[in-house]
N, C-alpha and C positions, 0 to 999 in steps of 0.2 A: 284921798285915794287910799283904799285899803289894800295893801300890797303884801303878798307872800313871796318868800325867797327860796328858791331851790338850791341845793348844795350849801345849806346854811352854815355848815361847820368848816367849809373850805376858805381859802384866802380871798377869793372873789366874793364868796358869800358874806364874809365878814365886812368887806368893803361896801357891799350893797346894803347890808343892814345898817351900817353907820350912816350911809347917805340917806336912807329912809328916815332914820331917827332925827337927822339934822334938818330935814325938809319940813317947812311949815304946812304944806298941803298933803303930807303923806303920813300914813300910820302903818306900823308893822302889824299885819293881821295873820301871819302864818309863816312857818318855817319847815322846810322839807330836807331830808337827807336819807341816805341808804341805811339799812339796819346796822347798828354799831354802838359804840360807847356814847356817842353824842345824843342818841334818842332819849327824849324825856328831860334833857337839859334845857335850861332857859336859853333862848336864842341869843341873848345879849350877855351871857356869862363871860364870854371871852373878853369883853370890855369892862368887866367888873360892875355890870349893871343888871337890873332886874326889869324885864319887860312884861312878864306874865305869859309870854308866848313860848311854848315849848317846841323843841324840834321833834317832828313826827316823821315816820316812814309811811304811815297810813294816809293816803291822799284825802280821804273823806274828813279826817281830823285836821290835817295840816292846811287844807284849803277851805275849811268850813266857813270862815268869815272873810274870805278874800274876794276882791273884785278883779285883782290883777295877779299874775305870777311872773316874776322875772327869773329866767332860767339860763344859767351859764354852766351847764353840766356836761353830760355826754349825750351823743345822739340817741342811744337806746333809752336812756332815762327821760330825756326831753320828750320823745315821742309818746312815752307812757303818760307823762304829765299832760301832754297836749290833748290826748284822747279824752282824758277826764275833764279838762278845762273846756273843751269844745262841747261836751255833753252837758256842762253845767253853766255855760255862759260866762266863763271867767276869761278875761282878756289876757293875752300872753305876749311878753317881750322876750324874744329868743336871741341870745348871744352865743349859743352853742355853735361850734364849728365841727366839720368832719362828716356832714351828712352825705349819703350817697343819693343817687337820683330818686330812688324809691322814698327815701326820707323826705326829700324836698317836695315830692308829689304829695306825701301825707300831710305836710304842712299846708300846702295849697288847698287840699281838700278840707282840712279843719277850719281854714279861713272862711269857708262858706257858712260856718256855724258860729264863729266868734271872731273878734278883731285880733289880728296878730301883727306885731312888728318884728320882722326877721332880718337881721343884719349880722355879718361876720365881725363887725366892729362897731361899737356904739359911740366911739369917740367922735366929737364934733370935728376935731382937728384932722382925724384920719379921713372923714368923709369929705371935708373940704379939699384935702389932698387928692382924693379920688377925682374930684371935679377938675383940679389942676392937671392931673394926668390925662384926663379925657381931652382937655384943650391942647396939651403939649403933643400928644400922640398924633393929632391931626396935622400938626406942623412938622413932625419928624417922621412922616410916613415913608420917605425914601432917603436912603443914604445913612440911616442910623440903625444900629443894632440895639435891641431892647432886652435888658436883663433885669430881673427882680431878685433882690437879695433880702432875706429876712432872718432875724435872729430872735430866739426866745429862750426861756429858762429850761433847765434840764428835765423838768417834769412834764413838759408839753408832749402830748401823745400823738398829735397829727402833724403831718408835714406834706407839702408846704402849708403854712398857716392859712386859715380862711381869709384873712385880710390880704395876703399875698395873692391868693387865687382870685379874689374879687378885683384886685388891681389889674391882674392879667386879663380878666374878663372885660373890664372897663376899657382897657387899652385895645384889646382885640376888636371889640365892638366899634370903637372909634375908627379903627382901620379897616373895617369891613371884613374881618377875619373871624374864624371860629377857634377859640382857645383849645378845644379838644383836638384840633388838627395841627395847630402850630406850637402848642406848649411843649417845651423840652424840660423834663424834670430830673434828668440824670445824664452825666457825661463821664465816660471812663474808656480808657484805651484809645485806639485810633478812631476818632469820630469823624474825620474828614472835615472839609471846610464848613463853616457855619452857614446854614440856610438863612438868607437875609429876611425871610418872612417869619422866622421863628421868634418866639418869646421865651427866653430862658429863665429858669428858677434855680436859686441856690439857697440852701437851708443851713442854718447854724443853730446848734443847741448847746447851751452851757450855762452854768451858774444860775444867777437869779435875774437874768435879763427879762424885763417885763415885756418888751416888744419893740423891735426896731425894723423898719421897712425902708428900703432904698430902691428906687427905680432908676436905672442907668440908661440913658440914651447916648450911645457911643458912636460918634461920627468920625470922619477923617479930619484930624487936626483939632477936634474939640470933644468934650464930654459934658453932658448935662445930667446932674443928679437931683432928683426930688426925694427928700428924705423926711420921714416922720419917726420920732423916737419917743417912747413912753418911759417915764421914770417912776410912774405910779399907776395903779389901777383905778385911781379915784375918778379919772375922766370917763372911764367906761361906766361907772356907777351913775355919774351925773347925766351922761347921755341916756342911760336907761330910764331915769326919771323923766327926762325930757320926752322920751318916747311914750311913756305912760300918759303924760299930759296930752300928748297928741291923740292918743286913742280914746280919750275921755268921751268924745261925742260919736265914736264909731261903734257900731254893733257887730259888723262883720267886715271882712276884707283883709287882704294881705298887703302890708306896707313895709317900706325899708327906711333907712335913715335919710335918704334923699328926699323922701316925702316929708319926714319930720322937719328937715332943715330948709325945705323949699328949693332944693337943688335939682329937682327933676326937670 
């Protein structure tokens, strides 16, 4: 698999590049980043290696040899990359979060021209946790208050995290609710009694926390917590490569990690 990496000079970009280099069935075929000091630098220089692949801001150069693009950047950048990839038949694995409805619609439209795997979290563990939440929610539909608590590093720019929102969507769907109607994203002052149908969110930002997510089902006399904690970004990278392998025989279509893992 000839894979290009977007955001190649960032922390996640470095992790993705290392994962591609370690994989027997993958080749680093391109590297993208925004204009800056990293442009023109070897994509593997951070690891003291030479790959011959230079970091480019010009999509035509950075994606010239790529069959796949893995993108964990920002919505505006991802959508620009996606437009180019759709026009040139490059398959895309999107781990970017923070898309608005228009952005999600653009991804769906692009999937008519190329194969796309779009998920707020590429971790196998997180997606299995989602399935557990779906099962749990059906049994805790009455008499239990549902709260989602997430924590990330100080540099994360969107809140709640895409993973937390996806957890909320999975739970709401299992309960026959619409997260847009029952999600509570802020509490301050005299809020009144808790609406039993609501799904609450709490956000923590600090230090170098990679990503922690806990869903609390709080009943009378008992509490059930389902938690996933990330100590490294490596599992996101490995999940991305698993997604690329899944797309190998797909020409078009929009898929998620449930499809990749057979959890649908």
